[in-house]
C-alpha positions as CSV (number, residue, x, y, z in Angstrom):
1,X,-77.0,-15.2,162.5
2,X,-75.2,-16.3,159.4
3,X,-77.0,-18.2,156.7
4,X,-75.2,-20.8,154.6
5,X,-76.0,-21.3,150.9
6,X,-77.3,-24.8,151.6
7,X,-79.8,-23.5,154.3
8,X,-80.9,-20.7,152.0
9,X,-81.5,-23.2,149.1
10,X,-83.4,-25.5,151.4
11,X,-85.6,-22.7,152.6
12,X,-86.4,-21.5,149.1
13,X,-87.2,-25.1,148.0
14,X,-89.5,-25.6,151.0
15,X,-91.3,-22.3,150.3
16,X,-91.8,-23.3,146.7
17,X,-93.2,-26.6,147.7
18,X,-95.7,-25.0,150.1
19,X,-97.0,-22.6,147.4
20,X,-97.6,-25.3,144.8
21,X,-97.2,-25.0,141.0
22,X,-99.2,-23.3,138.3
23,X,-99.6,-23.9,134.6
24,X,-100.3,-21.6,131.7
25,X,-103.8,-22.9,131.4
26,X,-104.5,-22.5,135.1
27,X,-103.4,-19.6,137.3
28,X,-104.6,-21.4,140.4
29,X,-101.9,-23.4,142.3
30,X,-102.2,-27.2,141.9
31,X,-101.0,-30.1,143.9
32,X,-97.7,-31.8,142.9
33,X,-98.1,-34.7,140.5
34,X,-98.4,-38.2,142.0
35,X,-97.4,-41.4,140.4
36,X,-99.5,-44.6,140.5
37,X,-98.8,-48.0,139.0
38,X,-101.5,-49.6,136.9
39,X,-101.9,-52.9,135.0
40,X,-100.6,-51.3,131.8
41,X,-97.6,-49.4,133.2
42,X,-97.0,-46.2,135.1
43,X,-99.5,-43.4,134.9
44,X,-99.4,-39.9,136.3
45,X,-102.2,-37.7,137.5
46,X,-102.3,-34.0,138.6
47,X,-104.9,-32.9,141.1
48,X,-106.3,-29.3,141.5
49,X,-107.3,-27.9,144.9
50,X,-111.0,-28.1,145.7
51,X,-113.0,-25.3,144.1
52,X,-110.5,-24.7,141.3
53,X,-112.1,-23.8,138.0
54,X,-109.0,-24.2,135.8
55,X,-108.1,-27.2,133.7
56,X,-105.0,-29.4,134.1
57,X,-103.1,-31.3,131.5
58,X,-102.4,-34.9,132.1
59,X,-98.8,-36.0,131.2
60,X,-98.4,-38.9,128.9
61,X,-97.2,-42.2,130.5
62,X,-94.2,-43.9,129.1
63,X,-93.8,-47.7,129.6
64,X,-90.2,-48.8,129.8
65,X,-89.3,-52.4,128.8
66,X,-87.3,-53.9,131.7
67,X,-86.6,-57.2,130.1
68,X,-83.0,-58.1,130.7
69,X,-81.0,-60.5,128.7
70,X,-79.8,-63.7,130.3
71,X,-76.1,-64.2,130.9
72,X,-74.9,-67.8,130.5
73,X,-72.2,-69.6,132.4
74,X,-69.6,-68.8,129.7
75,X,-70.5,-65.0,130.0
76,X,-72.2,-64.8,126.6
77,X,-75.5,-63.0,126.5
78,X,-78.6,-65.0,125.5
79,X,-82.2,-63.8,125.1
80,X,-84.8,-66.4,126.1
81,X,-86.4,-67.9,123.1
82,X,-89.9,-67.0,122.2
83,X,-90.4,-69.8,119.6
84,X,-92.5,-72.8,119.9
85,X,-91.2,-76.4,120.2
86,X,-90.4,-78.1,117.0
87,X,-92.7,-80.9,115.8
88,X,-91.8,-84.2,117.5
89,X,-90.2,-82.5,120.6
90,X,-91.2,-84.1,123.9
91,X,-90.8,-83.3,127.6
92,X,-91.1,-85.7,130.5
93,X,-90.6,-85.3,134.2
94,X,-90.1,-87.5,137.3
95,X,-89.3,-87.0,140.9
96,X,-85.6,-86.4,141.3
97,X,-83.4,-86.4,144.3
98,X,-83.9,-84.5,147.5
99,X,-82.6,-80.9,147.6
100,X,-79.3,-80.6,149.4
101,X,-79.8,-77.4,151.4
102,X,-82.6,-75.3,152.8
103,X,-84.5,-73.1,150.4
104,X,-87.2,-71.0,152.2
105,X,-89.7,-73.6,153.5
106,X,-88.1,-76.4,151.7
107,X,-85.6,-78.6,153.5
108,X,-83.5,-81.5,152.3
109,X,-86.1,-83.9,153.6
110,X,-89.3,-82.1,152.5
111,X,-88.6,-81.2,148.8
112,X,-87.4,-83.0,145.7
113,X,-85.9,-81.7,142.4
114,X,-87.8,-82.2,139.2
115,X,-85.9,-84.5,136.8
116,X,-86.5,-83.1,133.3
117,X,-85.8,-85.1,130.1
118,X,-86.5,-83.4,126.8
119,X,-85.8,-84.6,123.2
120,X,-86.4,-83.4,119.7
121,X,-84.8,-79.9,119.7
122,X,-82.2,-78.4,117.4
123,X,-78.7,-79.2,118.7
124,X,-77.4,-76.4,121.0
125,X,-80.7,-74.6,120.8
126,X,-81.5,-72.2,123.7
127,X,-84.5,-73.4,125.7
128,X,-86.9,-71.7,128.1
129,X,-87.9,-74.0,131.0
130,X,-90.9,-73.1,133.3
131,X,-92.0,-75.3,136.2
132,X,-95.6,-75.5,137.4
133,X,-97.6,-76.9,140.3
134,X,-100.9,-76.1,141.9
135,X,-99.1,-73.7,144.2
136,X,-97.6,-71.6,141.4
137,X,-94.8,-71.5,138.9
138,X,-91.1,-70.7,138.7
139,X,-88.9,-69.7,135.8
140,X,-88.4,-69.3,133.0
141,X,-84.9,-70.8,133.3
142,X,-82.5,-70.6,130.4
143,X,-81.1,-74.0,129.3
144,X,-79.5,-75.3,126.1
145,X,-80.2,-78.5,124.2
146,X,-77.0,-80.7,123.9
147,X,-75.3,-81.5,120.6
148,X,-78.0,-84.1,120.0
149,X,-80.9,-81.8,120.6
150,X,-81.7,-83.3,124.1
151,X,-81.9,-81.8,127.6
152,X,-81.4,-83.7,130.8
153,X,-81.8,-81.4,133.9
154,X,-81.9,-82.6,137.5
155,X,-81.6,-79.4,139.5
156,X,-83.7,-76.7,137.7
157,X,-86.7,-76.6,140.0
158,X,-88.0,-78.4,143.1
159,X,-91.3,-78.9,145.0
160,X,-92.5,-80.2,148.3
161,X,-96.1,-81.1,149.3
162,X,-97.9,-80.0,146.1
163,X,-99.9,-81.5,143.3
164,X,-100.1,-81.2,139.5
165,X,-96.4,-80.7,138.8
166,X,-95.4,-80.3,135.2
167,X,-92.8,-78.5,133.1
168,X,-93.2,-76.5,129.9
169,X,-90.3,-75.9,127.5
170,X,-91.0,-73.4,124.7
171,X,-94.7,-74.5,124.6
172,X,-94.1,-78.3,124.9
173,X,-95.7,-79.6,128.1
174,X,-94.6,-82.6,130.1
175,X,-96.6,-85.2,131.8
176,X,-98.3,-84.2,135.1
177,X,-97.1,-85.8,138.4
178,X,-99.7,-85.7,141.2
179,X,-99.3,-85.8,144.1
180,X,-95.6,-84.7,144.0
181,X,-94.8,-85.8,147.6
182,X,-94.9,-89.5,147.9
183,X,-92.3,-90.0,150.7
């Protein structure tokens, strides 16, 4: 029977996995490391077989920032602002029009857009819009103030049969509409 290099490599790799690995501090075989996610990032742990008297060294976890920049309609890159609203900025919402196509459990007759009106920002300022209700939140959505420092957005977010709908833009909260569904 003829053995190919791939089969020989696979056999050696399988044998190495069955034996386990050792460290300089521990001549006993240990189990392969396992990864687990926690609230503060990814951690790693190494387990020794039952009855082992050696010690194991825990690897240090590295947290990688996965925040991606937002790409705008004109293909420029924008990072969502982390600033607070300027003094005098205001946000108000009202029920907008019905959505025009199905989105999950929302249909054109069961959900309405949130009509957002905001004033008092720096002209052309990037804004971060987050929509809230008693069932959760959506966003943040990147928007820009117009040349007068205002924002009028009719299709940013939508809700159906929920209560306590409001919008927050860079820390400035809107009025609360409850219940949302009145039709």
